[in-house]
MIBATI-224096 format. One line per 10 residues: their letters; for each residue x negated, y, z negated of C-alpha. Coordinates in steps of 0.5 Angstrom, whole numbers, always signed. Last residue first. Layout:
# residues N
a) X Y Z | ...
***
This chain:
# residues 496
kyaieswrle) +20 -27 -41 | +16 -21 -38 | +14 -18 -45 | +11 -24 -48 | +6 -25 -42 | +5 -19 -42 | +2 -19 -49 | -3 -25 -47 | -5 -22 -41 | -6 -15 -45
nkfqyldtnk) -11 -20 -51 | -15 -23 -45 | -17 -15 -43 | -17 -12 -49 | -23 -18 -50 | -26 -17 -43 | -27 -10 -44 | -25 -6 -37 | -28 +1 -37 | -30 +1 -30
gikvyeigam) -24 -2 -28 | -20 -8 -27 | -13 -7 -27 | -6 -10 -28 | +1 -9 -26 | +7 -12 -27 | +12 -11 -23 | +18 -6 -23 | +17 -5 -15 | +17 +3 -16
eafdemhest) +12 +2 -22 | +8 -3 -18 | +8 +2 -12 | +5 +8 -18 | +0 +3 -20 | -3 +2 -13 | -3 +9 -12 | -7 +10 -18 | -12 +5 -17 | -14 +9 -10
lnqsygthha) -13 +8 -4 | -18 +11 +1 | -23 +5 +3 | -18 -1 +2 | -18 -8 +1 | -11 -12 +1 | -13 -19 -2 | -15 -27 -1 | -18 -30 -6 | -12 -30 -11
ggaliwakcg) -12 -26 -18 | -9 -31 -23 | -10 -25 -29 | -16 -30 -31 | -20 -31 -25 | -20 -23 -24 | -23 -21 -31 | -28 -27 -29 | -30 -23 -23 | -30 -17 -26
dnmnpypkwl) -34 -19 -32 | -40 -23 -28 | -40 -16 -23 | -40 -10 -27 | -34 -6 -30 | -33 -6 -24 | -34 -10 -17 | -40 -9 -13 | -38 -9 -6 | -41 -11 +1
vravplkple) -37 -12 +7 | -37 -17 +13 | -34 -18 +20 | -35 -24 +23 | -42 -29 +27 | -46 -29 +20 | -52 -31 +24 | -56 -24 +25 | -54 -22 +18 | -60 -16 +17
avpavaeven) -61 -14 +9 | -58 -11 +4 | -52 -8 +8 | -49 -1 +5 | -45 -2 -2 | -38 -2 -3 | -36 +0 -9 | -30 -4 -14 | -25 -3 -17 | -20 -9 -19
vllrfrngld) -13 -9 -17 | -7 -14 -19 | -1 -13 -18 | +4 -19 -21 | +9 -22 -19 | +15 -25 -25 | +17 -32 -27 | +12 -36 -22 | +6 -32 -23 | +7 -30 -16
vvsanlapga) +1 -26 -15 | +1 -19 -10 | -8 -18 -9 | -12 -11 -9 | -18 -10 -7 | -22 -3 -8 | -26 +2 -5 | -32 +7 -7 | -36 +8 -1 | -41 +4 +4
asnfvlrvpd) -38 +3 +10 | -37 -3 +13 | -41 -8 +17 | -39 -11 +24 | -36 -17 +29 | -30 -17 +33 | -27 -23 +35 | -27 -29 +41 | -25 -35 +39 | -29 -42 +41
akggiglphi) -24 -47 +43 | -19 -51 +39 | -20 -56 +34 | -18 -52 +28 | -25 -51 +24 | -32 -50 +26 | -31 -43 +28 | -35 -42 +35 | -38 -36 +36 | -36 -31 +41
eckpkgdais) -37 -23 +40 | -34 -16 +41 | -38 -11 +37 | -36 -6 +32 | -38 +1 +35 | -40 +4 +28 | -38 +3 +19 | -32 -2 +22 | -25 -1 +16 | -21 +0 +21
ecielmhsgl) -23 -6 +25 | -20 -10 +21 | -22 -17 +19 | -20 -23 +22 | -25 -28 +24 | -26 -33 +18 | -26 -29 +13 | -30 -23 +10 | -32 -20 +3 | -39 -21 +1
vlpnapdfhy) -40 -20 -7 | -46 -17 -10 | -52 -18 -16 | -57 -13 -15 | -62 -14 -20 | -59 -21 -23 | -59 -24 -16 | -53 -27 -17 | -51 -25 -8 | -43 -28 -8
tydemfsngg) -40 -31 -3 | -33 -31 +1 | -28 -26 -3 | -23 -26 +2 | -20 -19 +6 | -14 -17 +9 | -15 -10 +11 | -14 -2 +9 | -19 +4 +13 | -22 +10 +12
klgtgmvkma) -20 +17 +12 | -13 +19 +11 | -8 +20 +15 | -4 +13 +14 | -6 +11 +8 | +1 +9 +4 | +3 +5 +10 | -3 +1 +11 | -3 -1 +3 | +4 -3 +5
rvlastkwdg) +3 -7 +10 | -3 -10 +7 | +2 -12 +2 | +6 -15 +6 | +0 -20 +10 | -2 -20 +2 | +4 -24 +1 | +5 -28 +7 | -1 -31 +6 | +1 -37 +11
egafgygqgm) -7 -39 +12 | -9 -31 +14 | -7 -25 +12 | -4 -20 +17 | +0 -12 +16 | +2 -9 +23 | -2 -2 +23 | -5 -1 +30 | -12 -3 +26 | -8 -9 +24
mrqagigplq) -6 -11 +31 | -13 -10 +33 | -16 -15 +28 | -11 -20 +28 | -12 -20 +37 | -19 -20 +36 | -18 -27 +32 | -13 -31 +34 | -14 -38 +34 | -16 -41 +41
kmghldeftd) -13 -44 +47 | -6 -44 +43 | -1 -50 +45 | -1 -53 +38 | -5 -48 +33 | -3 -50 +26 | -8 -51 +22 | -12 -45 +23 | -6 -42 +20 | -2 -36 +21
tfgkyngdll) +0 -29 +19 | +5 -24 +21 | +7 -16 +20 | +12 -11 +20 | +16 -14 +25 | +22 -12 +30 | +24 -19 +33 | +22 -16 +40 | +16 -12 +38 | +12 -17 +34
fykigleira) +12 -22 +39 | +10 -17 +45 | +4 -16 +39 | +3 -23 +39 | +4 -25 +46 | -1 -18 +47 | -6 -21 +43 | -6 -28 +46 | -7 -26 +53 | -13 -21 +50
advlsqyqsg) -17 -28 +48 | -15 -32 +53 | -18 -27 +57 | -24 -27 +53 | -25 -34 +54 | -25 -33 +61 | -30 -29 +60 | -34 -34 +57 | -40 -36 +63 | -40 -28 +65
gqklsdvliy) -37 -25 +71 | -33 -19 +67 | -37 -19 +60 | -36 -25 +55 | -42 -28 +55 | -46 -21 +56 | -44 -20 +49 | -39 -14 +49 | -39 -7 +45 | -33 -4 +44
kenyeailke) -27 +1 +44 | -29 +2 +53 | -30 -6 +55 | -24 -7 +50 | -20 -3 +53 | -21 -5 +60 | -20 -12 +58 | -12 -9 +55 | -12 -6 +62 | -13 -13 +66
vdadsvenvf) -9 -16 +62 | -3 -13 +61 | -3 -14 +69 | -4 -21 +68 | +2 -21 +65 | +4 -25 +59 | +9 -29 +60 | +5 -35 +57 | +3 -31 +50 | +11 -30 +49
kvldgightn) +12 -37 +50 | +6 -39 +45 | +9 -36 +40 | +16 -39 +40 | +11 -45 +40 | +8 -44 +34 | +14 -45 +30 | +17 -39 +27 | +18 -38 +19 | +22 -33 +16
vsfgfvreae) +19 -28 +11 | +24 -22 +9 | +22 -15 +5 | +26 -11 -1 | +20 -12 -5 | +24 -15 -12 | +30 -19 -8 | +25 -21 -2 | +20 -24 -6 | +25 -28 -10
vkdgdtvavf) +28 -31 -3 | +20 -31 -1 | +18 -35 -8 | +11 -38 -7 | +5 -41 -2 | -2 -37 -1 | -4 -38 -8 | -2 -45 -8 | -6 -48 -3 | -4 -56 -1
rmndgfrvfr) -4 -55 +7 | -5 -47 +9 | +1 -43 +9 | +7 -46 +14 | +8 -44 +22 | +7 -37 +25 | +10 -34 +20 | +14 -28 +20 | +14 -20 +17 | +21 -16 +17
agqldnwgaa) +22 -10 +13 | +29 -8 +9 | +26 -4 +5 | +18 -5 +6 | +17 +2 +9 | +20 +5 +4 | +15 +2 -1 | +9 +4 +2 | +12 +12 +3 | +14 +11 -4
arawvniqdl) +6 +10 -6 | +5 +16 -2 | +9 +20 -5 | +7 +19 -11 | -1 +19 -9 | +1 +26 -6 | +4 +28 -13 | -1 +26 -17 | -6 +31 -12 | -1 +37 -13
vkpdqwhgvv) -1 +36 -20 | -8 +36 -20 | -9 +42 -16 | -5 +46 -21 | +0 +50 -17 | +5 +46 -22 | +3 +48 -28 | +2 +41 -32 | +4 +33 -34 | +7 +29 -28
vkrklrmrsm) +10 +22 -31 | +11 +17 -26 | +18 +13 -25 | +20 +6 -28 | +27 +6 -33 | +28 +3 -40 | +35 +6 -41 | +32 +9 -47 | +25 +12 -44 | +30 +16 -38
ihgferdgha) +34 +18 -44 | +28 +21 -47 | +24 +24 -42 | +30 +28 -40 | +31 +31 -47 | +23 +31 -48 | +24 +35 -40 | +28 +40 -44 | +23 +41 -50 | +17 +44 -46
sqnlnmfdmd) +22 +46 -40 | +24 +52 -44 | +23 +57 -39 | +29 +61 -39 | +32 +61 -46 | +25 +63 -48 | +25 +69 -43 | +31 +72 -46 | +29 +71 -53 | +23 +75 -52
itawpidrnf) +15 +75 -49 | +13 +82 -47 | +6 +82 -49 | +5 +75 -50 | +7 +74 -43 | +6 +66 -44 | +2 +63 -39 | +2 +59 -32 | +10 +61 -31 | +15 +56 -28
qthlhllpkq) +14 +51 -33 | +12 +43 -32 | +14 +37 -32 | +15 +33 -26 | +19 +28 -27 | +18 +23 -21 | +23 +18 -19 | +23 +12 -14 | +30 +11 -10 | +35 +7 -12
lislgriwmk) +39 +11 -18 | +45 +8 -20 | +44 +9 -27 | +40 +15 -27 | +47 +18 -24 | +51 +15 -30 | +46 +17 -35 | +45 +24 -33 | +49 +28 -38 | +47 +24 -43
apsfthmwti) +41 +28 -42 | +42 +35 -44 | +39 +39 -38 | +35 +45 -43 | +32 +50 -38 | +28 +48 -33 | +28 +41 -33 | +25 +37 -27 | +26 +32 -23 | +22 +29 -16
igicnatana) +27 +25 -11 | +24 +18 -7 | +24 +16 +0 | +30 +20 +2 | +30 +18 +10 | +35 +14 +9 | +40 +19 +5 | +46 +13 +1 | +41 +13 -4 | +40 +21 -5
eactayieet) +47 +23 -4 | +49 +18 -9 | +43 +22 -13 | +46 +29 -13 | +53 +25 -13 | +51 +23 -20 | +48 +29 -22 | +53 +34 -20 | +59 +30 -23 | +55 +29 -31
skvtpkfvvn) +54 +36 -30 | +49 +42 -29 | +45 +40 -22 | +41 +46 -19 | +41 +46 -12 | +36 +42 -8 | +31 +44 -5 | +27 +39 +1 | +20 +37 +0 | +17 +34 +7
vpisesnhfa) +12 +28 +6 | +5 +30 +5 | +3 +33 -1 | -3 +36 -1 | -3 +41 +5 | +2 +45 +1 | +8 +47 +5 | +14 +43 +2 | +10 +43 -5 | +10 +51 -4
taielshaav) +18 +51 -2 | +20 +47 -7 | +16 +52 -13 | +19 +58 -10 | +27 +54 -9 | +26 +52 -17 | +25 +59 -18 | +29 +62 -15 | +35 +57 -18 | +33 +58 -25
qklteegyld) +33 +65 -23 | +41 +65 -21 | +42 +60 -27 | +40 +65 -32 | +44 +71 -28 | +50 +66 -29 | +50 +64 -36 | +45 +60 -41 | +51 +55 -42 | +53 +52 -35
qsgtvfwvel) +47 +47 -36 | +41 +45 -32 | +36 +40 -29 | +32 +42 -22 | +32 +37 -16 | +27 +37 -11 | +28 +31 -6 | +23 +28 -3 | +23 +27 +4 | +20 +22 +10
nkfpkm) +20 +24 +18 | +13 +28 +18 | +10 +23 +14 | +3 +25 +16 | +6 +32 +15 | +3 +37 +20
***
């Protein structure tokens, strides 16, 4: 079963009428075989749809226009089997609104040394046909992904898989709606930003509702629905005694469940794909949503705290991209450091809201004072996160552009018990090392809020940034600070 069974990418092969009917029949047959193999491959998560060979300006334009108008088409894969004169592609590429992957391959893997002749050469011209096609896209300054290699190579399939997942995340944001309950945290810069420009660039809208609008939904939740949800809590989590029925704080669990359902019903009613709230605006709420925000993320919604709508949208996109992959994606915050020279670490967490999808084992359901917000003690899920490769990503509004900043990290198992830390958490080592990784993040203007992923790679995020047409900056194993600072300076000139 395809993880994205309702989405498709089109396989479009370019040629021309110069080579005659027999050659074009072979082109079509080869293209169909490749498209069918991609469609049947477990490595590619979307449906791959074969499209007839395009041989003229008119056919190319019509195919691109049809792709734009087809809702479940999230991108096209192009391949020049023969030589497709690139001037034929200008009109079509100029209107194409869907992500594009340029596959530089050829049908045969090997040269048939004993039989190769000019007929074979005329048919198999990808080596220079794709260069002609690549030239026009470079001249038109078009964003695309280029994948090189034989179409049966697992590395090629993996790159197509990554691109398709990024395209699914990008497609999901087009027309998506995100809600802010209240404004962002007062005086904070990085959680604010230009929502109008974000809608133009990313395709999603962000609008604010007063907390009273949410409270109305919370108050209308039925007791029966609350009881059903609490039964689910008992099944999925380890509840502390005080939250169990008959316990001294059971009513707090009831209140938390009612808040979660109120949020869920509000999002469903407004067709929202994510939300954000702030502890500074809780009028009418008994407690800050803790377990509710964690579980809504677990169901695929985007979330970020303190009014951070950019990270909420990013978390949603990352969750879509990671569909069907082992591991989770969550809202995250760099909270505090362990500066042990022998084992430096970052402790990532938040006041309450870390997604249960990254939990290592069965989470505990606990209740503790929050210390800020002035409301009742909130219920939350407490857990550690698994070790392994991961990344933190942040969308930053720099005024004249958006930057997607990614830091590759290595999550590690807890080095000690944390008996008094009442929140979900994860420990990681940033690449290239603690000092340079943190310094690079600060130099790049990265936020303290991120989307944390256990199942995506920097390649997913780079492809996503290309589709959005925004700046992409990576901090990884090979990052050199001298070069990194130069790249930031060059970007300032490139994006003026």
